[in-house]
C-alpha positions in Angstrom: -0.2 0.3 0.0 2.6 2.0 1.0 3.7 2.6 -3.2 0.5 3.9 -3.7 0.5 6.6 -1.7 4.2 7.4 -2.1 3.8 10.8 -3.8 3.9 10.5 -7.7 7.0 12.9 -9.5 9.4 12.8 -12.5 11.4 10.5 -10.8 8.1 7.7 -11.0 8.6 7.7 -14.4 12.1 6.3 -14.6 10.9 3.7 -12.0 7.8 2.5 -13.9 8.1 3.6 -17.5 10.4 2.0 -20.3 12.7 3.7 -21.2 11.5 5.2 -24.6 10.8 8.9 -24.1 12.9 11.8 -21.9 10.2 13.6 -21.0 10.2 17.2 -19.5 11.1 17.5 -15.8 7.6 19.0 -15.0 4.3 16.8 -15.0 1.7 18.9 -16.2 -1.6 17.7 -14.4 -4.5 20.3 -15.7 -4.8 22.5 -19.3 -7.7 24.6 -20.2 -7.1 26.8 -23.7 -3.6 27.2 -24.4 -2.5 27.3 -21.2 -1.5 24.7 -18.9 -0.2 23.9 -14.9 1.9 21.8 -13.3 2.0 20.3 -10.5 3.6 23.3 -8.7 1.2 25.4 -9.9 3.3 26.6 -12.5 1.8 28.1 -15.9 2.7 27.6 -19.2 1.3 28.6 -22.5 1.1 25.3 -24.7 2.7 26.2 -28.4 3.4 22.3 -28.7 -0.6 21.1 -29.0 0.8 17.5 -27.6 2.6 17.2 -30.9 -0.1 19.1 -33.3 -3.1 17.1 -31.8 -5.1 19.7 -29.4 -6.2 21.4 -32.1 -8.9 22.8 -30.2 -7.0 23.6 -26.9 -7.1 21.9 -23.6 -10.6 20.7 -22.3 -12.7 22.3 -25.2 -16.1 22.6 -23.9 -18.2 21.0 -26.8 -15.8 17.9 -26.4 -15.7 17.6 -23.0 -19.5 17.6 -23.4 -19.4 15.3 -26.1 -17.1 12.8 -24.3 -19.4 13.1 -21.2 -22.6 12.5 -23.3 -21.1 9.6 -24.6 -19.3 8.1 -21.9 -23.2 8.1 -19.9 -24.1 5.9 -23.2 -22.3 3.4 -24.9 -18.3 3.1 -24.6 -17.4 -0.3 -26.9 -19.4 -2.6 -28.8 -16.2 -3.8 -31.2 -16.2 -4.2 -34.7 -19.1 -7.0 -34.5 -21.6 -4.1 -34.3 -21.5 -0.5 -35.5 -22.4 2.2 -34.0 -24.2 5.5 -34.5 -21.2 8.0 -34.1 -18.6 6.4 -36.1 -21.3 6.4 -39.0 -21.9 10.0 -38.2 -18.4 11.2 -38.7 -17.7 8.9 -41.4 -20.6 10.6 -43.2 -19.3 14.2 -42.2 -15.7 12.9 -43.6 -17.2 11.5 -46.8 -19.0 14.4 -47.5 -15.8 16.9 -46.8 -13.3 14.9 -48.7 -12.4 12.9 -52.0 -13.3 10.2 -50.1 -16.2 7.2 -50.7 -15.3 5.1 -48.1 -13.3 5.6 -44.3 -12.2 3.2 -41.8 -11.3 4.2 -38.5 -8.4 3.1 -36.2 -7.1 4.3 -33.0 -3.7 6.4 -33.4 -1.9 7.8 -36.6 0.4 4.3 -37.1 -2.1 2.1 -37.5 -4.0 4.6 -40.3 -1.0 4.6 -42.3 -0.3 0.6 -41.3 -4.0 -0.4 -42.7 -3.0 1.9 -45.8 0.1 0.2 -46.7 -1.5 -2.9 -46.2 -4.5 -1.7 -48.4 -2.0 -0.1 -50.9 -0.5 -3.9 -51.7 -3.6 -6.0 -50.7 -5.3 -3.6 -53.9 -1.9 -4.3 -56.3 -1.4 -7.7 -55.3 -5.1 -8.5 -56.0 -6.2 -5.8 -59.0 -2.7 -5.7 -61.1 0.2 -8.8 -59.8 1.2 -10.3 -56.8 4.9 -9.0 -57.6 3.4 -5.2 -57.9 4.7 -4.4 -54.4 7.5 -1.7 -54.5 7.0 0.8 -52.1 8.6 4.6 -52.7 8.7 6.9 -49.5 10.8 9.5 -49.0 14.4 10.2 -46.7 13.4 11.9 -43.2 9.7 11.1 -43.4 7.9 9.5 -40.5 5.1 7.2 -40.4 4.9 5.8 -37.5 6.4 2.8 -35.1 4.6 -0.2 -36.1 7.8 -2.5 -38.4 5.3 -1.8 -41.4 5.3 1.5 -41.1 9.1 2.6 -39.2 10.7 0.9 -42.4 8.6 3.3 -44.7 9.2 6.1 -42.7 12.3 7.7 -43.8 15.2 7.2 -40.8 17.4 4.8 -40.0 17.8 5.5 -36.2 14.1 4.6 -35.6 13.9 1.4 -38.0 17.3 -0.2 -37.3 18.2 -2.7 -35.0 15.1 -4.5 -35.2 15.7 -7.4 -37.1 15.2 -8.0 -40.9 12.9 -5.1 -42.7 10.0 -5.4 -44.5 11.5 -5.9 -48.5 10.5 -3.5 -51.6 10.6 -0.2 -50.0 12.5 2.1 -51.6 13.6 5.3 -50.2 14.3 8.9 -51.8 14.8 12.6 -51.4 11.9 14.6 -50.8 11.0 17.1 -52.8 13.0 15.2 -55.9 10.6 14.5 -58.9 13.9 12.8 -61.2 14.8 10.4 -58.2 10.9 8.7 -57.7 11.5 8.6 -62.0 14.8 6.9 -62.0 12.8 4.3 -59.6 9.4 4.2 -60.5 8.3 1.3 -62.7 5.2 -1.5 -63.0 6.5 -3.4 -59.7 5.6 0.2 -57.6 2.3 -0.4 -55.5 2.5 3.1 -53.7 4.2 6.1 -53.5 3.8 7.5 -49.8 4.3 10.9 -48.9 3.5 13.3 -46.1 2.7 17.4 -48.1 4.4 18.9 -45.0 7.1 16.4 -43.7 6.3 16.9 -40.2 8.6 14.8 -37.5 11.5 15.3 -40.9 11.7 19.3 -40.3 8.7 20.6 -41.2 9.2 20.4 -44.8 6.2 21.2 -47.2 6.3 19.8 -50.7 6.2 21.8 -53.5 3.3 22.0 -55.6 5.1 20.7 -58.9 6.6 18.0 -57.2 2.8 16.7 -55.7 1.0 17.1 -59.1 4.3 15.0 -60.7 3.9 12.1 -57.9 0.2 12.0 -59.1 1.1 12.0 -62.6 3.7 9.2 -62.2 1.5 7.7 -60.0 -1.4 7.5 -62.7 0.9 6.8 -65.3 2.5 3.4 -63.6 -1.0 2.6 -62.3 0.2 3.0 -58.7 -1.7 4.3 -55.3 -0.7 8.1 -54.3 -1.0 8.1 -50.4 -0.8 11.0 -48.9 0.2 11.1 -44.7 -2.2 13.9 -43.5 -1.6 12.4 -39.7 0.1 15.9 -38.9 -0.8 18.0 -41.4 -4.8 17.5 -41.6 -8.0 18.4 -39.9 -7.3 22.2 -40.5 -3.6 22.4 -39.4 -2.8 24.3 -42.7 -5.8 26.1 -42.7 -7.5 23.9 -45.2 -9.0 21.3 -43.7 -6.4 18.5 -45.4 -3.6 19.5 -47.1 -4.3 17.9 -50.1 -7.4 20.8 -50.6 -4.9 23.5 -50.8 -2.3 21.5 -52.8 -5.3 20.8 -55.5 -3.8 17.6 -55.5 -6.3 14.0 -54.8 -4.4 11.2 -53.2 -6.2 7.7 -53.7 -5.8 7.1 -49.9 -5.0 9.7 -47.1 -4.5 9.0 -43.6 -4.9 11.3 -40.9 -5.4 11.4 -36.8 -4.2 13.4 -34.3 -6.1 16.5 -34.5 -9.0 14.5 -35.8 -10.0 13.3 -32.1 -8.9 17.0 -30.4 -7.2 14.9 -28.4 -8.6 11.5 -27.8 -6.9 8.7 -29.4 -9.0 8.2 -33.0 -7.4 7.7 -36.7 -9.4 7.4 -39.8 -8.0 5.9 -43.5 -9.9 7.9 -46.3 -10.2 6.1 -49.8 -12.5 5.6 -53.3 -14.6 3.0 -52.9 -12.8 1.3 -55.8 -9.9 1.0 -53.7 -11.8 -0.2 -50.8 -13.5 -2.9 -52.8 -10.2 -4.6 -53.1 -11.1 -5.6 -49.0 -13.4 -7.9 -47.8 -14.3 -9.0 -43.9 -11.6 -10.3 -42.2 -8.8 -8.3 -44.6 -8.4 -6.2 -41.2 -9.3 -5.1 -38.1 -9.2 -3.5 -35.0 -10.6 -4.1 -31.6 -11.1 0.0 -30.5 -11.0 1.2 -34.2 -14.1 3.5 -34.6 -15.9 3.0 -30.8 -18.6 5.3 -30.0 -16.5 7.2 -27.7 -13.5 8.5 -29.6 -15.7 9.1 -32.8 -18.1 11.1 -30.7 -15.2 13.5 -29.5 -13.5 13.7 -32.9 -17.4 14.4 -34.7 -17.2 17.1 -32.3 -13.9 18.6 -32.8 -14.9 18.6 -36.7 -17.9 20.4 -36.7 -15.7 22.8 -35.0 -12.5 23.0 -37.0 -14.4 22.6 -40.1 -15.6 25.7 -40.0 -15.0 29.1 -42.0 -14.1 30.9 -38.8 -11.6 28.4 -37.5 -10.3 27.4 -41.1 -9.8 31.6 -42.3 -8.2 32.5 -39.0 -5.0 29.7 -38.9 -3.4 32.2 -41.4 -3.1 35.1 -39.8 -2.1 33.3 -36.6 0.6 32.3 -38.2 1.5 35.6 -39.6 1.4 36.6 -36.0 3.6 33.8 -34.7 5.8 34.4 -37.9 6.2 38.2 -37.1 7.5 37.7 -33.2 9.6 34.6 -34.3 11.4 37.4 -37.6 11.3 39.9 -34.3 13.5 37.3 -32.3 16.0 36.5 -35.2 16.5 40.5 -35.3 17.5 41.0 -31.8 19.6 37.4 -31.5 20.4 36.1 -34.9 19.3 32.2 -33.9 16.3 32.0 -37.2 17.2 30.8 -40.9 13.9 29.4 -42.7 10.7 29.8 -41.2 8.9 27.3 -43.2 5.6 25.2 -43.1 2.0 26.0 -43.6 -0.6 27.3 -41.7 0.1 26.1 -37.5 2.5 23.8 -38.5 5.4 25.7 -38.2 8.8 25.4 -38.4 12.3 27.9 -37.6 15.1 26.5 -38.8 18.4 27.6 -36.3 21.2 28.9 -38.3 24.3 27.1 -38.3 26.4 28.5 -34.9 23.2 26.9 -32.8 22.8 23.6 -35.0 22.0 20.5 -32.8 20.3 22.4 -30.3 16.7 22.3 -30.8 16.2 20.5 -27.1 17.5 22.9 -25.2 15.8 26.1 -26.6 12.9 23.4 -25.9 13.8 22.7 -22.3 15.0 26.7 -22.0 11.6 27.3 -23.8 9.6 25.7 -20.8 11.5 27.1 -17.9 10.2 30.3 -19.0 6.9 28.9 -19.2 5.9 28.1 -23.0 5.9 24.7 -24.2 7.2 24.1 -27.8 8.8 21.0 -29.5 11.5 20.5 -32.1 11.4 18.7 -35.1 14.8 16.8 -35.4 18.3 18.4 -33.9 17.9 21.6 -35.6 14.5 23.2 -36.1 12.1 24.1 -33.9 8.7 23.2 -34.0 4.9 25.0 -33.1 1.9 23.1 -33.9 0.0 25.2 -31.4 -4.3 25.1 -31.3 -6.0 26.1 -34.2 -7.7 28.7 -32.1 -5.0 29.7 -29.9 -5.9 33.4 -29.0 -3.7 36.5 -30.1 -2.9 37.3 -26.2 -1.8 33.6 -25.7 0.3 34.2 -28.6 1.5 37.5 -27.8 2.4 35.7 -24.3 4.2 32.7 -25.4 5.9 34.8 -27.8 7.8 37.2 -25.3 8.7 33.9 -23.2 10.0 32.0 -25.9 12.3 34.7 -26.3 12.8 35.4 -22.8 14.6 31.7 -23.2 16.3 32.8 -26.5 18.2 34.6 -24.7 19.1 32.9 -22.1 20.3 30.2 -24.9 22.6 32.8 -26.7 24.0 34.2 -23.8 
């Protein structure tokens, strides 16, 4: 019993959790809007958004109400039965996108695992069992399951686990000639993030995505967009593909979809979906009523002109602050990304020190992210108040001042 009553501290993590994370020294215990409080009552401005997840901030009243209401009604049925919240959310997604069919999972990893299995199965059954090559990109991130981490283009995440799934090729991002060099009729899919998140907040050029679409059409391959991070309003469009005007065959999304509740989705056409049959794939929790009720409430708020239309104005406010900080401290080079997925590249003299800036920011009372060792990443709530942006960036400037000395 003594163990149960012992105080929970950061040291508890090192005692009981697998050592796969290096969390901050403080433990957040409460959030409201774009503010978070830790165990000691210290307040932080949240520009991390749980890594682009809490797209409507913490404890948004509409999401809290959806969770409470559904929590008193029906939590789980398994996929032996369907449920109303899943069907309502599916209908909304179909009405607002290219999709004719959707399937819900629980995480971005699971959505991508599903998408890659579907692409391989479609090519195998509709064309040839030898049409299995997947082309992906250096520095891409698609999840942590064995298949998705192998499609991801970062060896540090995929090495050391034994033989990898075969027939996956990586080429440089935004390099259409490199894709052409490896594209052939054995290619089943090209998998791409319209904006590489973990890879440094790099946006695809319109020419690159249009070129991928043409190559896929030419070789009867499927174009798969991983919009786990860029989807659900993050760019100022509901999905980034709509901004680019390039329609994929399969699209995955997660993170912001549930506003903080674990849920993900795969969108596709009826023709591609028909390659699967009962038993081809599945999930115990995927499409559960709780997740879909919360996601439905989040969707209704995000998919509005007010929220989507406000994203780029908020981005400009962030960029002006970053430019001001750079003018004073000479610390940032390229400020990139789209909408409220913002990357600020550190100048050569600060390369490799993104985590130092992140920890200094937390000390000053603002939560930010990094995207690799050289890029600061901001993924705040899509409805973050202007006053919160200003206050948080004042705190971030103080953190930068501490680092640059």
